[in-house]
PAKOLFI-539527 format. One record per residue: x, y, z of N, C-alpha, C in turn; residue in one letter. Coordinates in pm, 1 decimal. Layout:
<recs>
(rec (X Y Z) (X Y Z) (X Y Z) "A")
...
</recs>
This chain:
<recs>
(rec (205.9 -1278.7 -260.9) (123.7 -1210.4 -357.2) (27.5 -1307.8 -424.0) "M")
(rec (39.9 -1435.1 -396.5) (-47.3 -1534.1 -456.3) (-191.2 -1507.7 -414.3) "A")
(rec (-282.1 -1516.7 -509.2) (-421.8 -1493.7 -480.4) (-462.7 -1347.5 -483.5) "G")
(rec (-367.9 -1259.3 -492.2) (-398.0 -1116.6 -498.2) (-420.8 -1075.3 -642.9) "E")
(rec (-514.2 -986.5 -663.1) (-534.9 -931.3 -795.5) (-443.0 -812.0 -812.5) "Q")
(rec (-411.2 -781.4 -937.4) (-321.1 -669.8 -965.8) (-374.9 -539.9 -906.3) "Q")
(rec (-505.8 -522.9 -905.1) (-565.7 -400.2 -855.2) (-550.6 -383.2 -704.5) "D")
(rec (-505.9 -486.3 -634.0) (-488.2 -477.7 -489.7) (-357.5 -410.6 -451.0) "D")
(rec (-273.5 -378.7 -549.6) (-141.4 -322.8 -525.5) (-126.2 -187.4 -592.6) "W")
(rec (-47.4 -101.5 -532.0) (-15.8 30.8 -587.4) (135.7 38.5 -601.9) "V")
(rec (182.2 69.7 -723.1) (325.5 90.9 -744.1) (353.7 240.1 -743.8) "D")
(rec (478.6 278.1 -762.0) (515.8 419.3 -753.7) (446.9 502.9 -861.7) "M")
(rec (432.8 449.2 -982.1) (367.3 524.9 -1089.3) (222.2 554.7 -1053.3) "A")
(rec (152.0 456.0 -1001.0) (13.0 479.1 -962.9) (4.3 569.0 -840.6) "E")
(rec (99.9 555.9 -750.3) (102.2 643.6 -634.2) (115.4 789.1 -677.9) "L")
(rec (204.4 814.2 -773.4) (219.5 950.5 -826.9) (86.8 1001.1 -881.8) "R")
(rec (16.0 916.2 -954.2) (-111.9 956.4 -1013.0) (-216.3 983.4 -904.3) "A")
(rec (-222.7 897.4 -804.8) (-318.6 916.6 -696.0) (-291.8 1045.4 -619.3) "L")
(rec (-164.1 1074.9 -598.3) (-126.2 1195.1 -524.3) (-129.6 1320.9 -610.6) "L")
(rec (-116.0 1301.6 -742.2) (-111.5 1416.6 -832.2) (16.6 1496.0 -818.2) "G")
(rec (127.2 1423.9 -798.4) (256.4 1490.1 -777.8) (363.2 1428.4 -868.4) "V")
(rec (478.3 1493.8 -874.3) (587.7 1439.9 -955.5) (660.5 1327.9 -880.2) "N")
(rec (754.2 1265.1 -947.1) (826.1 1150.0 -892.6) (897.0 1183.9 -761.6) "R")
(rec (965.5 1297.7 -759.6) (1040.9 1336.3 -641.3) (949.3 1355.2 -520.2) "S")
(rec (838.8 1423.7 -540.6) (745.1 1448.7 -430.1) (679.7 1318.7 -384.1) "R")
(rec (645.2 1230.4 -477.5) (585.6 1101.7 -440.9) (683.9 1020.4 -356.9) "A")
(rec (810.9 1023.4 -394.8) (913.6 952.1 -318.5) (921.4 1007.7 -176.4) "Y")
(rec (921.2 1139.7 -164.3) (928.3 1203.6 -32.7) (808.2 1164.8 52.4) "T")
(rec (689.1 1171.0 -4.0) (567.5 1135.8 69.5) (571.1 988.8 110.8) "I")
(rec (616.8 902.2 20.2) (618.1 758.8 49.8) (717.0 723.6 160.3) "S")
(rec (811.8 810.3 187.7) (910.4 787.7 294.4) (869.4 854.2 426.2) "R")
(rec (758.9 928.2 424.5) (711.7 995.4 545.5) (669.0 891.6 649.0) "D")
(rec (690.3 922.6 774.9) (659.0 827.0 882.1) (510.0 795.7 889.9) "R")
(rec (425.2 885.0 840.1) (280.8 859.9 846.0) (231.9 771.3 731.1) "T")
(rec (312.8 759.3 626.4) (271.0 682.4 509.3) (292.2 533.7 535.4) "F")
(rec (200.1 449.2 486.3) (217.2 304.9 509.7) (346.4 251.6 448.5) "P")
(rec (403.8 155.7 515.4) (524.9 91.8 462.5) (487.5 3.0 344.5) "S")
(rec (576.1 -6.2 246.6) (546.9 -96.1 134.7) (545.7 -241.2 181.5) "P")
(rec (456.2 -317.8 124.6) (449.2 -461.1 155.6) (561.7 -536.3 85.1) "E")
(rec (598.3 -485.6 -31.7) (706.1 -545.9 -110.1) (804.3 -435.3 -144.0) "I")
(rec (929.6 -455.5 -109.0) (1031.5 -354.9 -138.3) (1157.5 -426.5 -185.1) "E")
(rec (1189.4 -400.8 -309.6) (1308.8 -458.2 -371.8) (1384.1 -343.1 -435.7) "R")
(rec (1503.0 -366.2 -485.9) (1581.1 -254.3 -540.3) (1507.2 -169.1 -644.1) "P")
(rec (1423.0 -227.4 -728.4) (1360.8 -147.3 -833.2) (1208.6 -146.6 -828.3) "R")
(rec (1151.1 -193.9 -717.8) (1005.1 -193.1 -706.6) (962.9 -181.2 -560.7) "I")
(rec (859.7 -102.5 -541.2) (795.6 -89.3 -410.5) (646.2 -100.8 -435.3) "R")
(rec (580.3 -186.6 -359.5) (436.5 -206.0 -374.5) (368.5 -189.5 -239.7) "L")
(rec (258.3 -114.0 -240.9) (177.7 -91.8 -122.7) (41.7 -156.6 -143.4) "W")
(rec (-20.1 -197.7 -37.2) (-158.0 -245.7 -46.1) (-248.1 -125.8 -75.0) "R")
(rec (-335.2 -143.3 -173.5) (-426.5 -35.2 -212.6) (-509.2 13.0 -93.6) "R")
(rec (-557.0 -78.0 -11.1) (-640.1 -37.8 102.3) (-563.6 52.8 198.9) "T")
(rec (-435.8 25.2 220.2) (-354.5 108.0 310.6) (-331.3 245.9 252.0) "A")
(rec (-302.5 251.4 121.5) (-280.1 381.0 55.7) (-409.1 463.0 56.1) "V")
(rec (-521.3 399.6 25.2) (-648.4 472.8 22.9) (-687.7 520.8 162.0) "E")
(rec (-659.7 442.1 264.5) (-687.5 485.6 402.1) (-601.9 607.9 436.7) "A")
(rec (-474.8 606.6 395.2) (-386.6 720.8 419.7) (-439.5 844.1 346.4) "W")
(rec (-478.7 826.1 221.7) (-532.8 937.9 144.5) (-658.9 993.8 209.4) "L")
(rec (-746.3 906.4 257.8) (-868.4 952.4 325.2) (-834.8 1037.8 446.6) "D")
(rec (-729.9 1000.5 518.8) (-691.8 1072.0 640.1) (-616.1 1201.3 611.4) "L")
(rec (-520.7 1195.5 517.4) (-431.0 1309.0 495.2) (-463.6 1392.5 371.4) "Y")
(rec (-546.5 1340.8 283.4) (-586.4 1414.2 162.7) (-737.6 1403.8 142.8) "R")
(rec (-815.6 1455.2 239.4) (-961.6 1444.0 226.3) (-1009.8 1503.4 94.2) "P")
(rec (-1106.8 1438.8 36.0) (-1160.6 1485.7 -90.5) (-1089.1 1430.1 -213.0) "G")
(rec (-987.3 1349.0 -193.5) (-911.4 1295.2 -305.8) (-997.8 1210.0 -397.0) "W")
(rec (-1099.6 1144.8 -340.8) (-1188.0 1059.4 -420.6) (-1273.3 1141.9 -515.9) "R")
(rec (-1301.1 1266.3 -479.9) (-1384.6 1353.6 -561.9) (-1305.0 1425.5 -670.3) "D")
(rec (-1174.8 1432.8 -654.2) (-1088.3 1501.0 -753.0) (-1077.1 1414.5 -877.1) "A")
(rec (-1108.3 1472.8 -989.1) (-1091.2 1396.8 -1111.9) (-1213.6 1373.1 -1180.2) "G")
</recs>
C-alpha cells in the first residue's frame, strides 16, 4: 500500500455507498464471482482497488456515474 493514496482504495462502507445498497447486499455483491477480489483482506477489513470497482460498476451498473 506504500505510495498509494487513500482515494485509490474502496472499503466496504464506500462500496455500500457506490452501490446504493445495505450492508448485507453489498457483502453479497462483493462475494459474487464477477466482482473483483479484494487486494487486501483481513479479518475486519477488505479493500479493493478503486479502478477495479469502477470498471465493474461500468460493466454491471451502467449509468452509475450519472446517479447522484
